[in-house]
C-alpha positions as CSV (number, residue, x, y, z in Angstrom):
1,M,-25.6,2.1,4.9
2,S,-24.6,4.3,1.8
3,V,-22.9,3.0,-1.1
4,R,-19.6,5.0,-0.5
5,R,-19.5,3.8,3.1
6,A,-20.2,0.0,2.0
7,S,-17.4,0.4,-0.6
8,S,-14.7,1.3,1.8
9,A,-13.3,-2.1,1.8
10,R,-9.8,-1.0,2.7
11,L,-10.6,0.3,5.9
12,R,-13.7,-1.6,7.1
13,A,-13.9,-4.9,5.4
14,H,-15.3,-7.8,7.5
15,R,-12.9,-10.3,9.0
16,L,-12.1,-13.4,7.0
17,R,-13.9,-16.5,8.6
18,H,-10.9,-18.6,8.8
19,T,-7.2,-18.3,9.5
20,S,-4.4,-20.7,8.3
21,L,-1.9,-19.5,11.0
22,F,-1.0,-21.7,14.1
23,S,0.1,-19.5,17.1
24,S,2.0,-20.5,20.1
25,P,2.9,-18.2,22.9
26,C,6.4,-16.9,23.1
27,R,8.2,-14.2,25.1
28,Q,6.4,-11.2,26.6
29,R,4.5,-8.9,24.1
30,Y,5.4,-11.3,21.3
31,Q,3.8,-14.4,19.6
32,C,5.7,-16.5,17.3
33,L,3.8,-17.9,14.1
34,H,4.7,-20.4,11.3
35,T,3.1,-19.8,8.0
36,R,3.6,-21.6,5.0
37,A,5.1,-19.6,1.9
38,Q,6.3,-20.7,-1.4
39,L,9.5,-19.4,-2.7
40,R,10.6,-19.6,-6.2
41,S,13.8,-21.6,-6.8
42,S,16.3,-21.9,-9.4
43,D,15.5,-25.3,-10.4
44,S,11.9,-24.5,-11.4
45,S,10.4,-26.7,-8.6
46,R,8.2,-25.7,-5.8
47,V,9.9,-24.9,-2.6
48,F,7.8,-24.9,0.5
49,G,9.5,-23.0,3.4
50,T,8.4,-21.8,6.9
51,I,8.6,-18.2,7.6
52,M,8.7,-17.2,11.2
53,A,6.6,-14.2,11.8
54,V,6.5,-12.2,15.1
55,K,3.4,-10.5,16.3
56,W,3.9,-7.4,18.0
57,T,0.9,-7.0,20.7
58,G,0.2,-4.8,23.5
59,G,-0.2,-1.7,21.6
60,H,-3.8,-1.7,20.5
61,S,-7.2,-3.2,21.4
62,S,-8.9,-2.6,18.1
63,P,-7.9,-3.4,14.4
64,V,-4.8,-1.8,13.1
65,L,-5.5,0.2,10.0
66,C,-2.1,1.9,9.0
67,L,1.6,1.8,9.6
68,N,4.8,3.8,8.9
69,A,8.6,3.5,9.7
70,S,11.2,6.2,10.3
71,K,14.6,6.3,9.1
72,E,15.9,6.0,12.6
73,G,13.9,2.8,13.3
74,L,10.9,4.1,15.0
75,L,7.5,2.7,13.8
76,A,4.0,4.1,14.3
77,S,0.6,2.5,14.0
78,G,-3.1,3.8,13.9
79,A,-6.1,1.9,14.7
80,E,-9.9,2.1,15.0
81,G,-11.3,4.2,17.7
82,G,-8.5,6.9,17.4
83,D,-5.6,4.8,18.8
84,L,-2.0,5.5,17.8
85,T,1.0,3.7,19.1
86,A,4.7,4.2,18.8
87,W,7.1,1.0,18.6
88,G,10.9,0.4,19.1
89,E,12.5,-2.0,16.6
90,D,12.3,-4.8,19.0
91,G,8.3,-4.7,19.0
92,T,8.2,-2.9,22.3
93,P,5.4,-0.1,22.6
94,L,7.1,3.1,23.2
95,G,4.1,5.3,23.7
96,H,0.3,5.6,23.1
97,M,-2.5,8.0,22.7
98,R,-6.0,8.3,21.7
99,F,-7.3,11.4,19.8
100,Q,-10.5,13.1,21.1
101,G,-13.5,12.0,19.1
102,A,-12.2,8.5,18.7
103,D,-12.1,8.9,14.9
104,D,-10.2,6.0,13.3
105,V,-6.5,6.7,12.5
106,T,-6.3,6.2,8.9
107,S,-2.9,7.1,7.9
108,V,0.6,7.8,9.8
109,L,3.5,9.2,8.3
110,F,6.9,10.0,9.7
111,S,8.9,13.2,8.7
112,P,12.0,12.0,6.5
113,S,14.2,15.0,8.0
114,R,13.0,14.7,11.6
115,P,12.6,11.0,12.5
116,A,10.6,11.7,15.6
117,K,8.0,14.0,13.8
118,L,4.8,12.1,12.8
119,Y,1.7,13.2,10.8
120,A,-1.3,11.3,11.6
121,S,-4.9,11.6,10.0
122,H,-7.9,10.9,12.1
123,G,-11.5,11.9,11.0
124,E,-11.0,15.2,9.1
125,T,-8.1,16.2,10.9
126,I,-4.2,16.1,10.5
127,S,-2.1,16.1,13.7
128,V,1.6,16.6,14.0
129,L,3.1,14.8,16.9
130,D,6.3,13.9,18.5
131,V,6.7,10.2,19.0
132,R,9.1,10.7,22.0
133,S,6.1,12.3,23.9
134,L,2.7,11.3,22.7
135,K,0.8,13.5,24.9
136,D,-0.5,16.5,23.1
137,S,-0.4,17.4,19.2
138,L,2.4,19.9,18.3
139,D,0.1,21.2,15.5
140,H,-3.2,20.2,13.8
141,F,-4.9,21.0,10.5
142,H,-8.6,20.6,9.6
143,V,-8.6,21.2,5.9
144,N,-10.5,18.3,4.6
145,E,-14.4,18.3,4.5
146,E,-14.7,14.4,5.0
147,E,-12.8,11.5,6.6
148,I,-9.1,11.3,5.4
149,N,-8.1,8.1,3.9
150,C,-4.4,8.6,3.0
151,L,-1.5,11.2,3.5
152,S,1.6,11.6,1.5
153,L,4.6,14.0,1.8
154,N,6.6,15.3,-1.1
155,Q,10.4,14.7,-1.3
156,T,11.3,18.1,-0.1
157,E,8.8,17.8,2.8
158,T,7.4,21.1,1.9
159,L,3.8,19.8,0.7
160,L,1.4,17.3,2.4
161,A,-1.4,15.6,0.5
162,S,-4.5,14.4,2.1
163,A,-7.2,12.4,0.2
164,D,-10.6,12.0,1.5
165,D,-14.1,10.5,1.3
166,S,-15.4,13.4,-1.0
167,G,-13.0,12.5,-3.5
168,A,-10.8,15.7,-2.9
169,I,-7.1,15.8,-2.5
170,K,-6.1,18.9,-0.2
171,I,-2.4,20.0,-0.7
172,L,-1.1,21.8,2.3
173,D,2.0,24.0,2.1
174,L,3.7,23.0,5.4
175,E,5.8,26.1,5.9
176,N,3.0,28.6,5.5
177,K,0.5,26.2,7.0
178,K,-2.2,26.8,4.4
179,V,-3.8,24.9,1.6
180,I,-2.5,25.9,-1.9
181,R,-4.3,23.4,-4.0
182,S,-7.6,21.4,-3.7
183,L,-7.5,18.8,-6.3
184,K,-11.2,17.8,-7.2
185,R,-11.7,15.2,-10.0
186,H,-12.6,12.0,-8.3
187,S,-16.4,11.4,-8.2
188,N,-16.2,9.0,-5.2
189,I,-13.7,8.3,-2.2
190,C,-10.3,8.9,-3.1
191,S,-8.7,6.0,-1.3
192,S,-4.9,6.5,-1.9
193,V,-2.7,9.4,-3.1
194,A,1.2,9.4,-3.4
195,F,3.9,11.9,-4.5
196,R,6.4,10.8,-6.9
197,P,9.9,10.5,-5.7
198,Q,12.3,13.2,-7.2
199,R,9.2,15.1,-8.6
200,P,8.1,17.3,-5.6
201,Q,5.3,18.8,-7.8
202,S,3.9,15.5,-9.1
203,L,1.6,12.9,-7.7
204,V,-0.8,10.2,-8.4
205,S,-4.1,9.0,-7.0
206,C,-6.7,6.5,-7.1
207,G,-10.2,5.9,-5.9
208,L,-13.6,4.2,-5.5
209,D,-14.7,5.7,-8.8
210,M,-12.2,3.2,-10.4
211,Q,-10.2,6.1,-11.9
212,V,-6.4,6.5,-11.6
213,M,-5.0,10.1,-12.2
214,L,-1.7,11.8,-12.6
215,W,-1.5,15.4,-11.4
216,S,0.9,18.3,-11.8
217,L,0.5,20.9,-9.0
218,Q,1.2,23.6,-11.6
219,K,-2.4,22.8,-12.8
220,A,-5.7,22.4,-10.8
221,R,-6.7,19.4,-13.2
222,P,-5.2,16.1,-13.7
223,L,-2.7,15.6,-16.7
224,W,-4.0,12.0,-17.2
225,I,-6.8,9.9,-16.3
226,T,-7.7,6.2,-16.9
227,N,-10.8,4.3,-15.9
228,L,-9.9,0.8,-14.8
229,Q,-13.3,-0.6,-15.7
230,E,-12.4,0.2,-19.5
231,D,-10.4,-2.9,-19.2
232,E,-13.4,-5.1,-18.4
233,A,-14.0,-6.1,-22.0
234,E,-10.6,-7.4,-22.4
235,E,-10.9,-9.2,-19.0
236,M,-14.0,-11.0,-20.0
237,E,-11.8,-12.7,-22.5
238,S,-9.4,-14.1,-20.0
239,P,-9.9,-16.9,-17.3
240,Q,-11.5,-15.6,-14.1
241,S,-11.0,-16.7,-10.7
242,P,-14.2,-17.7,-8.7
243,G,-16.3,-14.8,-7.5
244,Q,-14.2,-12.1,-9.6
245,L,-16.3,-11.8,-12.8
246,F,-18.4,-9.1,-11.7
247,N,-16.2,-7.4,-9.2
248,P,-15.8,-3.7,-10.2
249,A,-12.2,-2.2,-10.4
250,L,-12.7,0.1,-7.3
251,A,-9.2,1.2,-6.6
252,H,-7.8,0.7,-3.2
253,S,-4.2,1.5,-3.0
254,I,-1.4,3.1,-5.0
255,S,2.4,3.2,-4.6
256,V,5.2,4.7,-6.7
257,A,8.7,3.0,-7.0
258,A,11.8,5.0,-5.8
259,C,12.7,5.6,-9.5
260,G,9.5,7.9,-9.6
261,D,8.3,6.7,-13.1
262,I,6.7,3.3,-12.2
263,F,3.6,3.1,-10.0
264,S,1.2,0.3,-9.0
265,C,-2.4,0.2,-8.3
266,G,-4.4,-2.4,-6.5
267,A,-8.2,-2.8,-7.1
268,E,-11.3,-4.8,-5.9
269,D,-11.3,-6.9,-9.0
270,G,-8.2,-8.7,-7.7
271,K,-5.9,-7.1,-10.3
272,V,-2.7,-5.5,-9.9
273,R,-1.7,-2.8,-12.6
274,I,1.7,-1.3,-13.3
275,F,1.9,2.0,-15.0
276,R,4.8,4.1,-16.1
277,V,4.7,7.8,-16.5
278,M,5.9,9.2,-19.7
279,G,5.9,12.8,-19.5
280,V,2.2,14.2,-19.1
281,K,0.6,10.8,-19.6
282,C,1.0,7.2,-18.4
283,E,0.9,3.8,-19.9
284,Q,0.0,0.4,-18.6
285,E,3.0,-1.8,-18.5
286,L,1.4,-4.8,-16.8
287,G,-1.9,-6.2,-15.4
288,F,-2.2,-9.3,-13.6
289,K,-4.5,-11.1,-11.0
290,G,-2.5,-12.2,-8.0
291,H,-5.5,-12.6,-5.5
292,T,-8.8,-14.3,-5.5
293,L,-10.5,-11.3,-3.8
294,G,-9.8,-7.5,-3.8
295,V,-6.2,-6.1,-3.7
296,S,-6.3,-3.8,-0.6
297,Q,-2.8,-2.8,-0.5
298,V,0.2,-2.3,-2.9
299,C,3.6,-1.2,-1.5
300,F,7.0,-1.0,-3.4
301,L,10.1,-1.9,-1.3
302,P,12.3,1.0,-0.6
303,E,14.9,1.6,-3.5
304,S,13.6,-1.2,-5.3
305,C,10.9,-2.3,-7.9
306,L,10.1,-5.4,-5.9
307,L,6.3,-5.0,-5.1
308,L,4.3,-6.3,-2.2
309,T,0.7,-6.8,-2.4
310,G,-1.9,-7.6,0.0
311,G,-5.6,-8.8,-0.3
312,N,-8.7,-9.4,1.0
313,D,-8.0,-13.1,0.7
314,G,-5.6,-13.1,3.4
315,K,-2.4,-13.4,1.1
316,I,0.6,-11.3,0.6
317,M,2.7,-11.5,-2.5
318,L,6.0,-10.2,-3.6
319,W,6.6,-9.5,-7.3
320,D,9.5,-8.5,-9.4
321,T,7.8,-6.1,-11.5
322,N,11.2,-4.8,-13.2
323,S,12.0,-8.2,-14.8
324,E,8.5,-8.8,-15.8
325,V,8.4,-5.5,-17.7
326,E,11.6,-6.1,-19.4
327,K,10.5,-9.5,-20.6
328,K,7.0,-8.5,-21.7
329,P,6.6,-9.1,-25.4
330,K,6.7,-6.0,-27.4
331,S,3.4,-5.9,-29.6
332,P,1.6,-3.2,-31.3
333,T,-1.6,-3.4,-29.0
334,K,-3.6,-0.6,-27.6
335,R,-1.3,-0.6,-24.3
336,T,1.9,-1.9,-25.6
337,H,2.4,0.4,-28.8
338,R,5.6,1.9,-27.6
339,K,8.9,0.2,-27.1
340,K,9.9,0.1,-23.5
341,P,13.3,1.7,-22.9
342,K,15.6,-0.5,-20.9
343,R,16.7,2.5,-18.7
344,G,18.2,2.0,-15.4
345,T,15.2,3.6,-13.5
346,C,14.5,0.9,-11.3
347,T,17.2,-1.7,-9.8
348,K,16.4,-5.4,-9.9
349,Q,17.1,-7.1,-6.5
350,G,17.7,-10.8,-5.4
351,G,15.8,-14.1,-6.2
352,N,15.7,-16.0,-9.3
353,T,12.4,-15.8,-11.6
354,D,12.7,-19.1,-13.3
355,A,10.2,-21.1,-11.3
356,S,6.8,-22.4,-11.2
357,V,4.1,-22.1,-8.3
358,T,0.6,-23.5,-7.9
359,D,-1.8,-23.1,-10.9
360,E,-4.0,-21.1,-8.5
361,E,-1.0,-18.6,-8.3
362,E,-0.3,-18.5,-12.0
363,H,-1.9,-15.4,-13.5
364,G,-1.0,-14.5,-17.0
365,N,2.4,-16.1,-16.6
366,I,3.4,-13.6,-14.3
367,L,4.4,-15.4,-11.0
368,P,5.1,-14.2,-7.4
369,K,8.5,-14.5,-6.0
370,L,7.0,-15.2,-2.6
371,N,3.4,-16.0,-1.4
372,I,2.4,-15.9,2.2
373,E,-0.8,-17.2,3.5
374,H,-1.3,-14.7,6.1
375,G,-4.7,-15.6,6.9
376,E,-6.3,-12.1,7.5
377,K,-7.6,-9.5,5.4
378,V,-4.9,-7.0,4.8
379,N,-5.4,-3.4,6.0
380,W,-1.8,-2.1,5.6
381,L,1.6,-3.2,4.2
382,L,5.0,-1.8,4.8
383,G,8.4,-2.9,3.8
384,T,11.1,-1.6,5.9
385,K,14.6,-2.6,7.4
386,I,14.6,-3.4,11.0
387,K,17.9,-3.8,12.7
388,G,19.5,-3.8,9.2
389,H,17.3,-6.6,7.8
390,Q,14.3,-6.2,5.4
391,N,10.9,-7.0,6.9
392,I,7.3,-6.9,6.0
393,L,4.9,-5.3,8.4
394,V,1.3,-6.3,8.3
395,A,-1.7,-4.7,9.7
396,D,-4.9,-6.6,9.4
397,Q,-8.2,-7.1,11.3
398,T,-6.6,-8.1,14.5
399,S,-5.2,-5.8,17.1
400,C,-1.5,-7.2,16.4
401,I,1.1,-6.3,13.8
402,S,2.7,-9.2,12.0
403,V,6.4,-8.9,11.1
404,Y,7.8,-11.3,8.2
405,P,11.6,-11.4,7.7
406,L,12.8,-11.0,4.0
407,N,16.2,-12.3,4.4
408,E,16.2,-13.8,1.0
409,F,15.6,-10.5,-0.8
């Protein structure tokens, strides 16, 4: 097996050997589960709560790899073997199809303006579908040379970015149906790409070459690049979790907050990094280890700086990155030489951050607001509202989708 294929941990990691979830049968197509979570309380004591998670079943027979939700409450999931399923808000499968060739469905993305329109990547192909009738594709594009890992639409829905195993990012003009840019700077798999909200010509990317890049489509080369492995010397001086010391910082996932200036990256070294875009460059605001194994997914909640992270350790955590950045000491060190403006670029939401959690979960004094022992390696995370309430949807190494309520936030 090649190094590149062996390194595709986000899509093809092995199952965790054990699970901490205890399930009991419930109504048809559902399974309700209890999982122990820690929520931070105002009296700084540990609070152990039971979160009811609902499992959506009946849509897939193989591990689910990706998720997305429309503004109208429709949901879509892609799985290994070319499976794609549309879901209602109650977890009922509304439609199912299998793409020819049985290539894994690695990314699904709803149109913001047309809620029934769905983009799906499978192999080197992007298909355009109507989820109300999952029979044939409305259109399809074959613009990538190798397997696509991630799709991203810009806010005006004029451009679609697709990142692939060759390290290339193709920018597709959806109106003229042609590639207008081919961004080639990653030297290994480009695992994740995301357009910045409110900036339709700007995007960020990360890859298994351990690099994070800021792009402007006005240029064919990145405006800014950082290599996450450059932090290794600093990391050697800080306490390490067992098994993490020599883990390379292969970057698996990237997510941009609604403000467009803050983005997060999750990597194989177990570290979550928060960056701020400042013109044509970026500065790392925070870096903390919230997982004992690689961070497979990062996802900002909509209209928020609350960050969800999921890992190969089977944990899901929620972080208030906005408050952590604001209370971060201002020092003249390499990464914090500039005073951070207290602009209203991101809105804090919910919860009290004056609390403690277990020693295992305390990483550089940055504490999660919520820690869920999911029990399976996380393939995809999605924060979305279902019937007016905020929820976390999780795809893992099973054929089910887990739904956790976030009523407290």
